C-alpha positions as CSV (number, residue, x, y, z in Angstrom):
1,M,67.0,101.8,75.3
2,H,68.9,101.4,78.7
3,L,70.2,97.9,78.7
4,L,71.5,95.9,81.8
5,R,75.2,95.0,81.9
6,T,76.4,91.6,81.9
7,D,78.6,89.5,80.3
8,E,79.1,85.9,78.4
9,Q,80.5,84.4,81.8
10,T,77.3,85.1,83.2
11,I,75.2,83.9,80.4
12,G,77.2,80.6,80.7
13,D,76.8,80.4,84.2
14,L,73.1,80.6,84.1
15,E,73.1,78.4,81.0
16,I,70.7,81.0,79.2
17,F,71.1,79.1,75.9
18,G,72.2,75.6,77.5
19,K,74.9,73.2,76.7
20,K,75.3,71.0,73.5
21,T,74.0,68.3,75.7
22,G,71.1,69.9,77.1
23,S,68.6,72.9,76.7
24,G,68.8,76.1,78.4
25,V,66.6,79.0,80.1
26,F,65.9,80.3,76.6
27,D,64.5,76.6,75.4
28,I,61.8,77.0,78.3
29,Y,60.5,80.2,77.1
30,N,60.9,79.5,73.3
31,K,57.3,78.7,72.1
32,A,57.7,80.9,69.1
33,H,55.7,79.9,66.0
34,T,58.2,81.7,63.4
35,S,61.7,81.8,62.8
36,G,62.0,85.6,63.1
37,G,60.3,85.0,66.6
38,E,62.7,82.9,68.0
39,A,65.4,84.9,66.8
40,L,64.1,88.1,68.4
41,L,63.6,86.1,71.6
42,G,67.3,84.9,71.6
43,A,68.3,88.6,71.0
44,L,66.3,89.7,73.8
45,F,67.8,87.1,76.1
46,R,71.2,88.8,75.2
47,Q,69.6,92.4,76.0
48,P,67.9,92.7,79.4
49,L,66.4,95.8,80.1
50,S,67.8,98.5,82.7
51,N,64.5,100.4,82.8
52,R,61.8,100.0,85.3
53,E,59.0,101.8,83.0
54,A,60.2,99.3,80.0
55,I,60.5,96.2,82.3
56,N,57.1,96.6,83.6
57,Q,55.2,97.5,80.5
58,R,56.7,94.6,78.8
59,S,55.7,92.6,81.6
60,N,52.2,93.7,81.7
61,V,51.7,93.1,77.9
62,I,53.0,89.3,78.3
63,E,50.7,89.0,81.6
64,S,47.7,90.5,79.9
65,F,48.3,87.9,76.9
66,A,48.6,85.2,79.4
67,S,45.6,86.1,81.2
68,L,43.5,86.2,78.0
69,K,44.9,83.6,76.7
70,V,45.8,85.0,73.3
71,K,46.8,82.5,70.4
72,F,49.0,83.1,67.7
73,P,46.5,84.4,65.0
74,Y,48.6,83.0,61.8
75,D,49.3,79.6,60.5
76,S,53.1,79.3,61.0
77,A,53.9,77.8,57.4
78,L,52.4,81.3,56.3
79,F,55.7,82.9,57.4
80,D,58.1,80.4,56.2
81,T,56.5,80.9,52.5
82,A,56.4,84.9,52.9
83,E,60.0,85.3,54.5
84,K,61.4,83.2,51.7
85,Y,59.5,85.0,49.2
86,L,60.4,88.5,50.3
87,M,64.1,87.5,51.1
88,S,64.6,87.3,46.9
89,A,63.9,91.1,47.0
90,E,67.1,91.6,48.6
91,D,68.7,89.8,45.8
92,E,67.7,92.3,43.1
93,S,71.1,93.8,43.4
94,K,72.4,90.6,41.7
95,S,69.8,90.3,39.1
96,K,68.0,93.2,37.5
97,N,64.6,91.2,36.9
98,S,63.9,89.7,40.5
99,Q,61.3,87.6,39.0
100,A,64.0,85.6,37.6
101,V,65.1,84.6,41.3
102,M,61.9,82.6,41.8
103,G,59.5,80.8,39.8
104,E,56.0,81.8,38.9
105,K,54.3,79.4,41.3
106,E,56.7,80.5,44.0
107,I,56.0,84.1,43.5
108,Q,52.0,83.4,43.5
109,N,52.4,81.6,46.9
110,G,54.5,84.5,48.2
111,V,52.0,86.9,47.3
112,L,49.0,84.9,48.6
113,S,51.2,84.5,51.7
114,V,51.6,88.2,52.2
115,I,48.0,89.1,51.7
116,Q,46.9,86.4,54.3
117,I,49.3,87.9,56.6
118,I,47.9,91.7,56.2
119,Q,44.3,90.6,56.4
120,L,44.7,88.5,59.6
121,T,46.7,91.3,61.2
122,K,44.1,93.8,60.3
123,A,41.7,91.3,62.0
124,F,43.9,90.7,65.3
125,T,44.3,94.7,65.6
126,Q,40.3,95.1,65.6
127,R,39.8,92.6,68.4
128,P,38.3,94.1,71.5
129,E,40.7,92.0,73.7
130,I,43.4,93.2,72.2
131,K,42.4,96.8,72.0
132,S,41.8,96.3,76.1
133,I,45.7,95.9,76.5
134,A,46.9,99.5,77.4
135,N,50.5,98.6,77.4
136,Y,50.1,97.0,73.9
137,N,48.5,99.9,72.2
138,Y,51.6,101.5,70.6
139,E,52.6,98.3,68.8
140,R,49.3,97.4,68.0
141,E,48.6,101.0,66.4
142,A,51.9,100.4,64.5
143,L,50.4,97.3,62.9
144,E,47.2,98.9,62.3
145,L,48.7,101.9,60.4
146,L,51.0,99.6,58.4
147,V,48.1,97.2,57.2
148,T,45.6,100.0,56.6
149,A,48.3,102.0,54.4
150,D,46.4,103.5,51.1
151,A,49.1,101.4,49.2
152,F,47.6,98.2,50.8
153,E,43.6,99.1,50.4
154,P,43.5,96.6,47.3
155,V,45.0,93.7,49.7
156,L,42.5,94.1,52.6
157,K,39.5,94.0,49.5
158,E,41.2,91.0,48.0
159,S,39.0,87.7,48.2
160,L,41.2,84.5,48.4
161,K,38.5,82.3,47.4
162,T,38.8,82.6,44.0
163,R,41.7,81.9,41.7
164,M,44.1,85.2,41.4
165,S,44.9,86.4,37.6
166,Y,48.2,86.6,36.5
167,S,48.1,90.2,35.9
168,A,47.0,90.7,39.7
169,V,49.8,88.6,41.0
170,T,52.3,90.8,39.0
171,A,50.9,93.9,40.5
172,Y,50.9,92.6,44.3
173,D,54.6,91.1,43.7
174,A,55.8,94.8,42.4
175,L,53.7,96.0,45.6
176,F,55.5,93.8,48.3
177,R,58.7,93.3,46.9
178,V,59.5,96.6,45.4
179,S,57.6,99.6,46.3
180,E,56.2,98.8,49.7
181,H,59.1,96.2,50.5
182,Q,59.9,98.2,53.6
183,K,56.5,98.3,54.9
184,V,56.1,94.7,54.7
185,K,59.4,93.9,56.4
186,Q,58.4,96.3,59.3
187,L,54.9,94.3,59.5
188,L,57.0,91.0,60.0
189,Q,59.2,92.5,62.5
190,L,56.3,93.8,64.7
191,I,54.6,90.3,64.3
192,Y,57.5,88.7,65.5
193,V,57.4,91.0,68.6
194,L,53.9,90.0,69.0
195,D,55.1,86.1,68.6
196,V,57.5,86.5,71.3
197,Y,55.0,88.1,73.7
198,I,52.8,85.0,73.3
199,S,55.3,82.5,73.6
200,V,56.5,83.8,76.9
201,S,52.8,84.2,78.0
202,I,52.2,80.4,76.8
203,T,55.3,79.5,79.2
204,A,53.7,81.4,82.1
205,R,50.6,79.7,81.6
206,E,51.9,76.1,81.3
207,R,54.7,76.5,84.3
208,N,53.0,78.6,86.5
209,F,55.4,81.2,86.6
210,I,54.5,84.8,88.1
211,F,55.3,88.4,86.8
212,P,57.6,90.1,89.0
213,K,57.3,93.9,90.1
214,A,60.1,96.3,89.0
215,L,60.8,98.8,91.7
216,E,63.0,102.1,91.6
217,K,66.5,101.7,90.5
218,G,69.3,102.2,93.3
219,K,67.2,101.2,96.2
220,C,68.7,97.8,96.7
221,Q,65.4,96.0,97.4
222,L,64.9,92.3,96.6
223,K,62.2,90.0,97.8
224,L,61.5,86.7,96.3
225,V,58.8,84.0,97.7
226,G,58.9,80.5,96.7
227,L,62.0,80.7,94.3
228,Y,63.2,77.7,92.5
229,H,65.0,77.3,89.2
230,P,62.7,77.2,86.1
231,S,64.0,73.9,84.9
232,L,62.9,71.6,87.8
233,T,59.9,69.9,87.5
234,N,59.4,68.9,91.4
235,P,60.9,72.1,93.1
236,I,61.5,73.1,96.5
237,G,61.1,76.8,96.8
238,N,63.0,79.2,99.0
239,N,62.5,82.6,100.3
240,I,64.9,85.7,100.2
241,T,65.0,89.0,101.2
242,M,67.6,91.8,100.5
243,D,67.8,95.5,101.0
244,A,70.6,98.2,102.1
245,S,70.8,96.7,105.7
246,R,71.4,93.3,104.4
247,N,72.9,93.5,101.1
248,L,75.4,90.7,101.4
249,I,74.6,86.8,101.9
250,F,77.3,84.6,102.8
251,L,76.0,81.0,101.9
252,T,77.4,78.0,103.3
253,G,76.6,74.2,103.2
254,A,78.3,70.9,102.0
255,N,78.5,69.6,98.6
256,M,75.5,68.5,97.1
257,A,73.0,70.4,99.6
258,G,71.9,72.5,96.6
259,K,74.2,75.7,96.8
260,S,74.9,75.9,92.9
261,T,71.5,75.2,92.2
262,F,70.3,77.8,94.5
263,L,72.6,80.3,93.3
264,R,71.7,79.7,89.6
265,S,68.0,79.9,90.7
266,L,68.4,83.5,92.2
267,S,70.8,84.9,89.4
268,T,68.1,83.5,86.9
269,A,65.2,85.0,88.3
270,L,66.8,88.4,88.6
271,Y,68.1,88.4,85.0
272,V,64.9,87.1,83.5
273,A,63.1,89.8,85.6
274,H,65.0,92.5,83.9
275,M,63.7,91.1,80.6
276,G,60.0,91.6,81.8
277,F,59.7,87.9,81.5
278,P,57.8,85.8,84.2
279,V,60.0,83.8,86.8
280,A,60.0,80.7,88.7
281,A,58.6,81.7,92.1
282,R,55.3,82.6,93.7
283,A,56.3,86.2,94.2
284,M,59.0,88.8,93.5
285,E,59.7,92.5,93.8
286,F,63.1,94.0,92.8
287,S,65.0,97.3,92.4
288,V,66.1,97.7,88.8
289,L,69.8,97.1,88.3
290,D,72.4,98.5,86.2
291,G,74.2,95.0,85.9
292,I,74.5,91.6,86.9
293,Y,77.4,89.4,86.9
294,T,78.0,85.8,88.4
295,T,81.0,83.6,88.6
296,I,79.9,79.9,89.1
297,N,81.9,78.0,86.4
298,L,85.1,80.2,86.2
299,P,87.4,78.7,83.7
300,D,91.4,78.5,83.9
301,N,92.7,80.9,81.2
302,L,95.5,78.6,79.9
303,G,95.9,80.8,76.6
304,I,97.5,83.4,78.7
305,G,99.1,80.8,81.3
306,A,96.8,82.0,84.2
307,S,96.1,79.9,86.9
308,H,92.6,79.5,88.3
309,F,93.2,82.1,91.1
310,Y,94.7,84.5,89.1
311,V,91.6,84.2,86.8
312,E,89.7,84.4,89.9
313,V,91.5,87.8,91.2
314,L,90.8,89.4,87.6
315,R,87.1,88.7,88.0
316,V,87.1,90.2,91.4
317,K,89.1,92.9,89.8
318,K,86.7,93.8,87.0
319,M,83.6,93.8,89.5
320,A,85.4,96.2,91.5
321,Q,85.7,98.6,88.6
322,E,82.4,98.4,88.0
323,L,81.4,99.2,91.4
324,R,83.6,102.2,91.1
325,T,80.9,103.7,89.1
326,G,78.6,104.0,91.7
327,Q,75.9,102.2,90.0
328,S,73.8,99.1,91.3
329,F,74.8,95.8,90.5
330,F,74.0,92.3,91.6
331,I,77.1,90.2,92.1
332,L,77.4,86.6,92.7
333,F,80.5,84.3,93.4
334,D,80.4,80.6,94.0
335,E,83.1,79.4,96.4
336,L,85.5,82.4,95.9
337,F,89.2,82.1,95.8
338,R,88.7,78.1,95.4
339,G,91.9,78.2,93.6
340,T,94.3,79.3,96.2
341,N,95.4,77.6,99.6
342,V,93.2,77.9,102.7
343,K,94.7,80.6,104.5
344,D,95.0,82.9,101.3
345,A,91.4,82.1,100.6
346,H,90.3,83.0,104.2
347,E,92.0,86.2,104.2
348,A,91.0,87.4,100.8
349,T,87.4,86.1,101.2
350,V,86.8,88.4,104.4
351,A,88.5,91.2,102.5
352,V,86.5,91.2,99.4
353,A,83.5,90.5,101.3
354,K,83.7,93.5,103.6
355,G,84.5,95.7,100.5
356,F,81.7,94.5,98.6
357,S,79.3,95.1,101.6
358,G,80.2,98.7,101.7
359,K,78.5,99.3,98.6
360,R,74.9,99.5,100.0
361,N,73.5,100.4,96.5
362,S,74.3,97.0,95.3
363,M,73.9,93.4,96.2
364,F,75.9,90.4,96.6
365,V,76.2,86.8,97.5
366,I,79.0,84.9,98.1
367,S,79.3,81.2,98.8
368,S,82.2,79.5,100.5
369,H,83.6,76.5,102.5
370,I,85.4,78.6,104.5
371,I,83.2,78.8,107.4
372,E,86.2,80.6,109.6
373,A,85.5,83.5,107.5
374,A,81.9,84.0,108.9
375,D,83.6,84.8,112.6
376,Q,85.3,87.5,111.2
377,L,82.2,88.9,109.0
378,S,79.9,88.7,111.6
379,K,80.9,92.1,113.0
380,N,79.5,93.7,109.6
381,I,75.7,94.1,110.6
382,N,74.7,94.4,106.7
383,I,76.0,90.8,105.8
384,D,73.3,87.9,106.2
385,F,74.3,84.3,107.0
386,M,72.5,81.3,105.3
387,Y,73.1,78.0,104.6
388,L,71.6,74.6,103.1
389,P,71.6,72.0,105.7
390,T,72.4,68.4,105.4
391,R,70.4,65.8,107.6
392,M,72.2,62.4,108.6
393,N,70.1,59.6,108.3
394,G,72.3,57.0,109.6
395,N,75.2,57.1,107.4
396,I,72.9,58.6,104.2
397,P,73.1,62.4,103.9
398,E,70.1,63.9,102.9
399,Y,69.0,67.0,101.8
400,P,66.1,69.4,102.0
401,Y,67.1,72.2,100.0
402,T,65.5,74.5,102.2
403,L,67.8,77.9,103.4
404,E,68.2,78.5,107.0
405,A,69.8,81.2,109.1
406,G,73.2,81.0,110.2
407,V,76.4,79.2,109.2
408,T,77.1,75.4,108.8
409,D,80.3,73.3,109.2
410,D,78.6,70.2,107.5
411,R,81.5,68.0,105.8
412,H,80.5,64.6,104.7
413,G,82.9,64.4,102.1
414,M,84.6,61.1,103.8
415,V,81.0,59.8,104.4
416,I,80.2,59.9,100.7
417,I,83.6,58.1,99.9
418,R,83.0,55.2,102.2
419,N,79.4,54.7,101.3
420,E,80.7,54.4,98.0
421,G,83.0,51.5,98.9
422,I,86.1,53.3,97.3
423,L,88.5,52.9,100.1
424,E,87.4,49.1,100.2
425,I,88.0,48.9,96.4
426,L,91.7,50.4,96.5
427,K,92.4,48.0,99.7
428,N,91.0,45.0,97.8
429,G,92.8,46.0,94.8
430,K,96.2,46.1,96.6
431,K,95.8,42.6,98.0
432,S,95.0,41.4,94.4
433,I,98.0,42.8,93.0
434,S,100.3,41.5,95.8
435,A,98.6,38.0,95.4
436,T,99.6,37.7,91.6
437,Q,103.3,38.7,92.3
């Protein structure tokens, strides 16, 4: 399986798994009914795909589940019981008699839970609407093949309306935890996949997310309509188009104008789209990439005594090494070279942006407060200039959060400082101190 290249810096920037104080992108998509499904979903968020067919196939399955409003066909409690029961089989190496690990009642409950799971799975695979999902046929048939195995024939015929005899429980226990233990484990793993599909389809329906279309790799095409961040409840959407003739966006805008939110929105949409998951937008098409790397919150590396600027340089070097492979990447820097003086930052930003823009099979976004760099970069025809504006309502800045073409020199830091009365506080504080001396 071809996986998208990324790293912990990017996963942290996009807050895929959130912070200690809040939820992340994973939590938005996590409607899993089982602990195994939740664990699998977390693993998938660390392994986006880099294959067009695989992305579109997964996307089509989830979209079909969403349109059919497929519900999880099991009671979630069944899996808590079954997982605990089956896990005891792993302890056989510690005990010659596996039944010694669990009590008689626990074994009986475990057996009943596995029987129900097998019977419900058989019924699910036979439903006409499930059979109609062409891209799910392989997994559906794998489920069907497992539950209709000769060894499970008595299980499918078992009636759960009457109390099961001790001898029957013992026979099924040996079947599930010994002779066919691997088949039962395989069955649960396939159900966890189903759980993920249904979980994500619920998110798509509840939030009106759309399913992107993955295009051929290496074509450097991206079209987003109504893009917003998935965590926003009242979003303002933006449109973005990139291709080989316009493969770098130079983004400007004042602090608080929404640059970081926009950058996360764009990066998150691309990242999640490579998982085959629905995204927060009205429409999306994208060329499949080999890797996605963002640099939004780059920490100093005090452990090696590196300054912020040097850490930035190392990050840019890593991107250059990746680009040298000739593969397709999406690379984003928020306020590139903020860790050095304005002159050096200006020269370095221009040089790096020009170097990046020459890689026509990759896409780049660089945000910067150094608007002077735009004059030199404007000579490059494949660089787009966009900004997030600030509208002044008297002395109060207002932010429409809507992208516009061009470059802005909006600066209103001193306005905000004055509005907050900081200078007055400092002035009065000085007088107070003088008066008491």
